[in-house]
C-alpha positions as CSV (number, residue, x, y, z in Angstrom):
1,X,-12.9,-5.4,-26.5
2,X,-10.1,-2.5,-25.9
3,X,-11.7,0.6,-25.2
4,X,-11.3,3.3,-28.1
5,X,-10.8,6.4,-26.0
6,X,-8.0,5.5,-24.2
7,X,-6.8,6.4,-20.9
8,X,-3.9,8.0,-20.7
9,X,-1.3,8.2,-18.4
10,X,1.6,11.3,-17.7
11,X,4.5,11.6,-15.4
12,X,3.8,14.4,-12.7
13,X,7.6,15.6,-13.9
14,X,6.9,16.1,-17.6
15,X,5.2,15.5,-20.7
16,X,6.0,11.7,-21.3
17,X,2.3,9.9,-21.6
18,X,2.4,6.0,-22.2
19,X,-0.4,3.7,-22.1
20,X,-1.7,1.8,-19.0
21,X,0.9,-1.3,-19.4
22,X,3.6,0.6,-20.5
23,X,3.3,2.5,-17.2
24,X,2.8,-0.5,-15.3
25,X,5.9,-2.2,-16.6
26,X,8.1,1.3,-15.9
27,X,6.7,1.3,-13.0
28,X,9.0,5.0,-12.7
29,X,8.7,7.4,-15.3
30,X,11.9,8.4,-16.6
31,X,12.3,11.7,-15.7
32,X,12.1,10.1,-11.7
33,X,8.3,11.3,-11.8
34,X,5.3,9.1,-11.2
35,X,2.3,8.2,-13.5
36,X,-1.3,9.7,-13.3
37,X,-4.0,8.6,-15.5
38,X,-4.1,11.5,-17.5
39,X,-8.0,12.2,-15.9
40,X,-9.5,10.3,-13.1
41,X,-12.4,8.0,-15.0
42,X,-16.3,7.7,-14.0
43,X,-17.8,5.0,-12.4
44,X,-20.1,3.2,-15.3
45,X,-22.0,1.1,-13.1
46,X,-24.6,2.5,-10.0
47,X,-24.0,2.2,-6.7
48,X,-27.2,-0.5,-6.8
49,X,-25.4,-2.4,-9.2
50,X,-22.0,-2.7,-7.2
51,X,-24.0,-3.9,-4.4
52,X,-25.1,-7.3,-6.1
53,X,-21.2,-7.5,-6.9
54,X,-19.1,-10.1,-5.8
55,X,-15.2,-8.8,-5.1
56,X,-14.0,-9.9,-8.5
57,X,-17.1,-8.5,-10.4
58,X,-16.6,-5.3,-8.8
59,X,-12.7,-5.2,-9.5
60,X,-13.5,-5.7,-12.7
61,X,-16.3,-2.7,-13.2
62,X,-13.2,-0.3,-11.5
63,X,-10.3,-1.4,-13.3
64,X,-11.5,-1.6,-16.7
65,X,-12.0,2.6,-16.9
66,X,-8.5,2.2,-15.7
67,X,-6.6,-0.4,-17.5
68,X,-8.4,0.8,-20.6
69,X,-5.4,-0.5,-23.1
70,X,-6.3,-4.4,-21.4
71,X,-9.1,-6.4,-23.3
72,X,-11.9,-8.0,-21.3
73,X,-10.5,-11.3,-21.2
74,X,-6.9,-10.0,-19.9
75,X,-8.3,-8.4,-17.5
76,X,-10.6,-10.6,-16.0
77,X,-7.9,-13.3,-16.6
78,X,-5.5,-11.3,-14.2
79,X,-8.7,-10.5,-11.9
80,X,-9.2,-15.0,-11.5
81,X,-5.4,-15.2,-11.0
82,X,-5.3,-12.7,-7.8
83,X,-8.6,-12.9,-6.1
84,X,-8.6,-16.6,-5.7
85,X,-8.0,-19.4,-2.8
86,X,-4.7,-17.2,-1.7
87,X,-7.2,-15.2,0.3
88,X,-9.0,-17.2,3.2
89,X,-12.7,-15.7,2.6
90,X,-14.8,-16.0,0.0
91,X,-15.8,-12.0,0.1
92,X,-12.2,-11.2,0.5
93,X,-12.4,-7.9,2.1
94,X,-14.8,-8.2,4.7
95,X,-16.4,-5.3,6.8
96,X,-16.6,-5.2,10.9
97,X,-18.7,-3.4,12.5
98,X,-17.3,-2.2,16.0
99,X,-17.0,0.4,18.3
100,X,-19.4,2.6,15.9
101,X,-17.3,2.5,12.9
102,X,-17.0,-0.5,10.0
103,X,-13.9,-1.9,10.1
104,X,-12.6,-2.8,6.2
105,X,-10.3,-6.3,7.0
106,X,-7.5,-5.8,4.6
107,X,-5.9,-8.7,5.4
108,X,-6.8,-12.0,4.3
109,X,-4.8,-12.7,1.7
110,X,-1.2,-14.6,1.7
111,X,0.7,-12.3,4.2
112,X,-1.8,-11.1,6.1
113,X,-1.2,-7.1,5.4
114,X,-3.6,-5.2,2.9
115,X,-0.8,-5.2,0.5
116,X,-1.9,-8.6,-0.8
117,X,-5.2,-6.8,-2.1
118,X,-2.7,-4.9,-5.0
119,X,0.3,-7.5,-4.6
120,X,-2.1,-10.7,-5.5
121,X,-2.8,-9.1,-9.1
122,X,-0.2,-7.2,-10.0
123,X,2.6,-10.0,-11.3
124,X,-0.1,-10.9,-13.6
125,X,-1.2,-7.3,-14.6
126,X,3.2,-7.1,-15.3
127,X,3.5,-10.4,-17.2
128,X,-0.1,-9.5,-19.2
129,X,2.1,-6.0,-19.7
130,X,5.1,-7.4,-20.8
131,X,3.1,-9.3,-23.7
132,X,1.3,-6.5,-25.2
133,X,4.4,-4.6,-25.5
134,X,6.8,-7.5,-26.7
135,X,8.9,-7.5,-23.7
136,X,11.5,-10.4,-24.3
137,X,13.7,-9.2,-21.2
138,X,13.6,-11.0,-17.8
139,X,11.6,-8.6,-15.4
140,X,13.1,-7.7,-12.4
141,X,11.0,-6.1,-9.7
142,X,13.0,-4.2,-7.2
143,X,11.6,-3.0,-4.1
144,X,12.2,-1.3,-0.7
145,X,9.8,-2.5,2.4
146,X,8.9,-1.1,5.6
147,X,7.9,-4.5,6.4
148,X,4.6,-5.8,4.4
149,X,5.3,-4.5,0.9
150,X,8.1,-7.0,0.7
151,X,6.9,-10.2,1.6
152,X,3.8,-9.4,-0.3
153,X,5.3,-8.6,-3.7
154,X,7.7,-12.2,-2.8
155,X,4.3,-14.0,-2.5
156,X,3.2,-12.9,-5.7
157,X,6.6,-13.5,-7.9
158,X,7.4,-16.2,-6.4
159,X,8.0,-18.3,-8.9
160,X,6.4,-16.5,-11.9
161,X,7.8,-17.1,-15.0
162,X,10.1,-14.1,-16.8
163,X,10.6,-12.0,-13.9
164,X,13.0,-11.9,-10.1
165,X,12.1,-10.2,-7.2
166,X,15.2,-8.2,-5.2
167,X,13.5,-6.8,-1.9
168,X,15.5,-4.2,0.1
169,X,14.2,-4.1,4.2
170,X,15.3,-2.3,7.0
171,X,17.6,-5.0,9.4
172,X,16.3,-4.0,12.9
173,X,13.6,-1.8,11.7
174,X,10.8,-4.5,10.9
175,X,8.8,-6.6,13.6
176,X,10.0,-10.2,14.0
177,X,7.1,-11.9,12.4
178,X,7.5,-9.5,9.3
179,X,11.4,-10.8,8.8
180,X,10.7,-14.1,9.3
181,X,8.0,-14.2,6.0
182,X,10.6,-12.3,4.0
183,X,13.7,-14.8,5.0
184,X,11.9,-17.6,4.5
185,X,10.5,-17.0,1.2
186,X,10.6,-19.7,-1.4
187,X,10.9,-19.4,-4.7
188,X,14.6,-19.5,-7.3
189,X,13.9,-16.0,-8.3
190,X,13.6,-14.2,-5.2
191,X,16.3,-12.7,-2.8
192,X,15.7,-11.0,0.5
193,X,18.6,-8.7,1.8
194,X,18.5,-6.7,5.2
195,X,20.3,-3.5,4.9
196,X,22.1,-1.5,7.7
197,X,20.2,1.5,7.3
198,X,16.1,2.7,8.0
199,X,13.5,2.2,5.1
200,X,13.8,5.7,3.4
201,X,17.2,5.0,2.9
202,X,16.3,1.2,1.4
203,X,13.7,3.4,-0.2
204,X,16.2,6.4,-1.8
205,X,18.5,3.1,-2.5
206,X,16.4,1.6,-4.8
207,X,15.4,4.8,-6.7
208,X,18.7,5.3,-7.5
209,X,19.3,2.1,-9.2
210,X,16.2,2.9,-10.9
211,X,17.8,5.9,-12.4
212,X,21.1,4.6,-13.2
213,X,21.1,4.9,-17.3
214,X,24.7,3.1,-17.4
215,X,23.1,0.2,-15.3
216,X,19.9,-0.4,-17.3
217,X,22.4,-0.7,-20.2
218,X,24.5,-3.4,-18.5
219,X,20.7,-4.9,-17.4
220,X,19.5,-4.6,-20.9
221,X,23.1,-6.7,-22.5
222,X,22.5,-9.8,-20.2
223,X,18.6,-9.9,-20.7
224,X,17.2,-7.9,-17.4
225,X,15.3,-4.9,-17.0
226,X,14.3,-3.5,-13.7
227,X,10.3,-2.7,-13.0
228,X,8.8,-1.7,-9.4
229,X,6.5,-3.5,-6.8
230,X,6.4,-0.4,-4.6
231,X,3.6,1.8,-4.3
232,X,4.8,4.1,-6.3
233,X,3.2,1.5,-9.4
234,X,0.2,2.3,-10.3
235,X,-0.5,-1.3,-10.9
236,X,-0.5,-1.2,-7.1
237,X,-3.1,1.7,-6.9
238,X,-5.9,1.0,-9.0
239,X,-6.3,-2.2,-7.7
240,X,-6.2,-0.3,-4.1
241,X,-9.3,1.8,-5.3
242,X,-11.9,-1.1,-5.5
243,X,-11.7,-1.8,-2.2
244,X,-13.3,1.5,-1.0
245,X,-16.1,1.2,-3.7
246,X,-16.5,-2.4,-2.8
247,X,-17.0,-1.6,1.1
248,X,-19.0,1.0,0.1
249,X,-21.9,-1.3,-1.7
250,X,-21.4,-3.5,1.1
251,X,-22.7,-0.9,3.3
252,X,-25.6,-0.2,0.8
253,X,-26.0,-4.0,0.3
254,X,-26.2,-4.1,4.4
255,X,-28.9,-1.4,4.9
256,X,-26.2,0.0,6.6
257,X,-27.0,3.7,4.4
258,X,-29.1,4.2,1.1
259,X,-27.0,4.8,-2.1
260,X,-26.0,8.3,-2.3
261,X,-25.2,8.6,1.4
262,X,-21.9,10.1,2.3
263,X,-19.1,8.4,4.0
264,X,-15.8,9.1,5.9
265,X,-12.7,7.1,5.2
266,X,-10.3,6.7,7.6
267,X,-6.8,5.5,6.4
268,X,-3.4,4.9,8.2
269,X,-0.5,5.9,6.0
270,X,2.7,6.2,5.6
271,X,3.3,6.5,2.0
272,X,0.3,7.8,0.9
273,X,-0.8,4.9,-1.6
274,X,-3.4,3.5,0.4
275,X,-5.3,6.8,1.0
276,X,-4.5,8.1,-2.3
277,X,-6.9,5.1,-3.5
278,X,-9.3,6.6,-2.0
279,X,-9.2,10.1,-3.1
280,X,-9.0,8.4,-6.7
281,X,-13.2,6.7,-5.8
282,X,-14.1,9.5,-4.5
283,X,-13.3,11.5,-8.1
284,X,-14.8,8.2,-9.6
285,X,-18.1,9.5,-8.1
286,X,-18.4,7.3,-4.9
287,X,-20.2,9.5,-1.8
288,X,-16.7,9.9,0.4
289,X,-17.1,13.4,2.7
290,X,-13.7,12.8,4.4
291,X,-10.3,11.5,3.7
292,X,-9.4,10.8,7.3
293,X,-5.2,10.5,7.1
294,X,-4.0,8.8,10.5
295,X,-0.4,9.4,11.1
296,X,2.2,7.5,13.6
297,X,4.7,9.5,15.7
298,X,6.3,10.2,12.7
299,X,3.7,12.7,11.1
300,X,5.2,14.5,8.6
301,X,1.8,14.1,6.6
302,X,0.0,15.6,9.9
303,X,2.1,18.5,9.8
304,X,2.2,18.7,6.0
305,X,-2.2,19.2,6.4
306,X,-2.0,21.5,9.2
307,X,0.6,23.8,7.7
308,X,1.0,23.5,4.2
309,X,5.1,22.4,4.6
310,X,6.3,19.2,3.9
311,X,9.4,18.9,5.9
312,X,11.2,15.2,6.3
313,X,14.3,17.0,8.6
314,X,13.1,15.5,11.7
315,X,13.9,12.6,13.7
316,X,13.0,9.0,12.4
317,X,10.6,7.6,15.1
318,X,10.8,3.6,15.3
319,X,7.4,2.6,16.3
320,X,4.8,-0.2,17.2
321,X,3.2,0.3,13.7
322,X,6.6,0.3,11.3
323,X,4.9,-0.1,8.1
324,X,4.0,4.0,8.6
325,X,7.9,4.8,9.4
326,X,8.5,7.1,7.0
327,X,8.9,10.6,6.5
328,X,9.1,10.2,2.7
329,X,5.6,9.7,1.9
330,X,6.3,8.6,-2.3
331,X,2.5,8.8,-3.4
332,X,1.9,12.2,-2.4
333,X,3.5,13.4,-5.1
334,X,0.8,12.4,-7.3
335,X,-1.9,14.4,-5.3
336,X,0.7,17.4,-5.3
337,X,0.7,17.1,-9.0
338,X,-3.2,17.8,-9.1
339,X,-3.4,20.2,-6.8
340,X,-0.7,22.3,-8.6
341,X,-3.5,22.0,-11.8
342,X,-1.2,19.1,-13.3
343,X,1.5,21.5,-13.7
344,X,4.2,19.2,-14.0
345,X,6.8,22.4,-13.9
346,X,5.5,23.4,-10.7
347,X,5.3,19.7,-9.3
348,X,9.5,19.0,-10.5
349,X,10.0,22.0,-8.4
350,X,8.9,21.3,-5.2
351,X,9.9,17.7,-5.6
352,X,13.9,19.0,-6.2
353,X,13.5,21.3,-3.2
354,X,12.1,17.9,-1.2
355,X,15.4,15.9,-2.7
356,X,18.2,19.3,-2.1
357,X,16.5,20.5,1.2
358,X,14.4,17.8,2.8
359,X,10.8,20.6,2.5
360,X,9.0,22.5,0.2
361,X,6.1,24.5,0.5
362,X,2.6,24.6,-1.3
363,X,0.9,27.9,-2.0
364,X,-2.3,28.5,-0.2
365,X,-4.4,28.4,-3.5
366,X,-2.9,24.5,-3.4
367,X,-3.9,24.5,0.3
368,X,-7.2,25.1,-0.8
369,X,-7.7,22.2,-2.6
370,X,-7.3,20.1,0.5
371,X,-10.4,20.5,2.1
372,X,-10.9,16.8,1.8
373,X,-8.8,15.9,3.9
374,X,-8.0,15.6,7.4
375,X,-5.2,14.5,9.3
376,X,-3.9,13.7,12.9
377,X,-1.8,11.3,14.5
378,X,-1.6,8.7,17.4
379,X,1.0,8.2,19.5
380,X,2.8,5.5,20.8
381,X,0.6,5.4,24.2
382,X,-2.6,6.4,22.4
383,X,-2.2,3.6,19.8
384,X,-1.5,0.8,22.6
385,X,-4.5,2.5,24.9
386,X,-7.4,2.2,21.2
387,X,-6.2,-1.6,21.1
388,X,-7.4,-2.3,24.7
389,X,-10.3,-0.3,24.7
390,X,-11.5,-1.7,21.3
391,X,-10.6,-4.9,22.8
392,X,-12.6,-4.9,26.3
393,X,-15.8,-3.6,24.9
394,X,-16.4,-5.7,22.1
395,X,-13.6,-8.8,22.4
396,X,-12.8,-7.5,18.3
397,X,-8.6,-7.4,18.3
398,X,-7.1,-4.9,16.1
399,X,-3.3,-4.6,14.8
400,X,-1.4,-1.4,15.3
401,X,-1.5,0.5,12.5
402,X,-5.5,-0.2,12.7
403,X,-5.4,1.6,16.4
404,X,-3.5,4.5,15.1
405,X,-6.6,5.0,12.3
406,X,-9.3,4.1,15.5
407,X,-7.6,7.1,17.9
408,X,-7.2,9.5,14.8
409,X,-11.0,9.0,13.9
410,X,-11.6,9.1,17.7
411,X,-10.1,12.7,17.8
412,X,-11.8,14.0,14.4
413,X,-15.2,12.8,15.9
414,X,-14.7,14.6,18.8
415,X,-13.1,17.5,16.7
416,X,-16.3,17.7,14.7
417,X,-19.3,15.8,15.9
418,X,-19.6,14.7,12.1
419,X,-21.8,11.5,12.4
420,X,-21.5,9.8,8.8
421,X,-21.4,6.2,8.4
422,X,-17.0,5.3,8.8
423,X,-14.9,3.0,7.2
424,X,-11.5,2.4,9.3
425,X,-8.6,0.6,6.3
426,X,-7.8,-1.9,9.0
427,X,-4.5,-2.8,7.2
428,X,-2.7,-6.3,8.8
429,X,-3.8,-8.9,10.9
430,X,-2.8,-8.8,14.5
431,X,-1.2,-11.9,14.1
432,X,1.6,-9.9,12.4
433,X,2.2,-7.6,15.2
434,X,1.4,-10.1,18.2
435,X,4.4,-8.5,20.9
436,X,2.7,-5.0,20.4
437,X,-1.0,-5.9,19.9
438,X,-0.8,-8.3,23.4
439,X,1.5,-5.7,24.7
440,X,-1.5,-3.1,24.5
441,X,-4.0,-5.5,26.3
442,X,-1.3,-6.8,28.8
443,X,1.8,-6.1,29.5
444,X,2.1,-10.0,31.7
445,X,2.0,-11.2,27.8
446,X,5.6,-9.9,27.2
447,X,7.2,-13.0,28.9
448,X,5.8,-15.3,26.1
449,X,7.6,-16.3,23.1
450,X,6.5,-14.9,20.0
451,X,4.5,-18.0,19.1
452,X,3.7,-18.5,22.6
453,X,1.5,-15.2,21.9
454,X,0.2,-16.0,18.3
455,X,-1.7,-19.1,20.3
456,X,-2.2,-16.8,22.9
457,X,-3.8,-14.3,20.6
458,X,-5.8,-16.4,19.3
459,X,-7.6,-18.0,22.1
460,X,-8.5,-14.6,23.6
461,X,-9.8,-13.2,20.0
462,X,-11.6,-16.4,19.3
463,X,-9.8,-16.7,15.7
464,X,-8.2,-19.1,13.9
465,X,-4.2,-18.4,13.5
466,X,-3.8,-17.4,10.1
467,X,-2.2,-20.2,7.6
468,X,0.5,-17.1,6.9
469,X,1.7,-17.5,10.3
470,X,1.6,-21.4,10.6
471,X,3.6,-21.5,7.3
472,X,6.8,-19.4,9.3
473,X,6.1,-21.1,12.6
474,X,9.3,-23.8,12.0
475,X,10.0,-22.8,8.7
476,X,14.1,-22.4,7.6
477,X,15.7,-18.9,7.1
478,X,16.4,-19.0,2.8
479,X,18.1,-15.3,2.6
480,X,20.6,-14.0,5.3
481,X,22.3,-11.3,2.6
482,X,22.6,-8.1,4.8
483,X,24.9,-5.0,3.3
484,X,25.4,-1.3,3.4
485,X,23.2,1.5,2.3
486,X,26.2,2.3,-0.3
487,X,26.5,-1.7,-1.5
488,X,23.0,-2.1,-2.3
489,X,23.4,-1.9,-6.3
490,X,27.0,-4.7,-6.3
491,X,24.1,-7.2,-4.1
492,X,21.7,-6.6,-7.4
493,X,24.4,-7.4,-10.2
494,X,25.8,-9.8,-8.1
495,X,21.9,-11.9,-7.4
496,X,21.8,-11.3,-11.7
497,X,25.5,-12.2,-12.4
498,X,26.3,-9.2,-14.2
């Protein structure tokens, strides 16, 4: 049954309103805005019921409230195909207790990063949405990546009928393992391109291609249409809400908290999508108290939460947590729209200011609505110290992004003495960033080759090397295209043969 009280999605920059499946298909609104639900639905099952549910059952309980124009059969089919043996644990997202916090391991999917949680289901949501809306064109997924989205999207869409996928990444701006994962990707419908620039330039280039109306017409004539797998697609955001609900329910089931107890959530974030999903979970009724936003040296979000000014006019710093090396946090727009009273005119003014001057200021009234959030950041040396400390004390090895979160959690506790139980989103496997992780534990490891480090990490951490790493050990490079930023559109046309 399709929910009769269908939830609509509205652009953050106009009155454009669409259904959930249309929002997933389009990715970005026609005016460049992002689609947001006209209201955040409430959870319809109790925490006690959720505590007895599997990950798939939890996913259905959460996602059916957001994707109301999908039938039960359609949605359950998407969920079943997504959360299967691509994940190396039946739990899908296990919780590990270490050093006074609960690490929500979101890296058990095909590409060992949290992006798998949403990108394993997005292809199925997209192809289902296309059928529902009688789309005959082939869907071309166009995405920019700071390291993780790219591989997770490639793995999700590889050989999915009726789709092609093109991924741009900053050449030299991702880890060696991240790059190898992308350039060895199989699938006739996949295409990977390194650009001579940083992630923000790749993202801006992709947005420009999306906004090109003439190109859209050319594509349509050739039987193609663009869609997005970036975190701006609502089909990415909704599945991310699930794992916060699941984590809370697991804490209840394990007797760590009682139903109704408040918890805090710490999320290492660059593009703001993952922490926005936690904010949505809170608004659904999940008892989350503080949303702790952890930044690396590119601390544009920390500065925003501290001052109320978002300013991307600063040096772009390459760090050991590259997936957070971002100065334009695209998903923050969804929060800005909400705290602006869902006023698309006000939001558009701020986004235009960001586009033209590189900054905007929110009002005091808007700032008051950010009380749920706490922002801080971790320097490179603090991140490395945290990895070493947690390993030395517990034997548990975390990656650089998770270490940014753990460092910020420590700062938060020192500042506030807050005793709430806390979930830290562990967004990538340490195997994805072996050199940085192993160097943090002991500088002697720097002399080792990349795959020697993988085996050594497995040995000292007493964890199996993930399949995602074993697969690329001796894989052939299948993608070697590199281009300038201003050549991105031509590269896309060439791949599509138009």
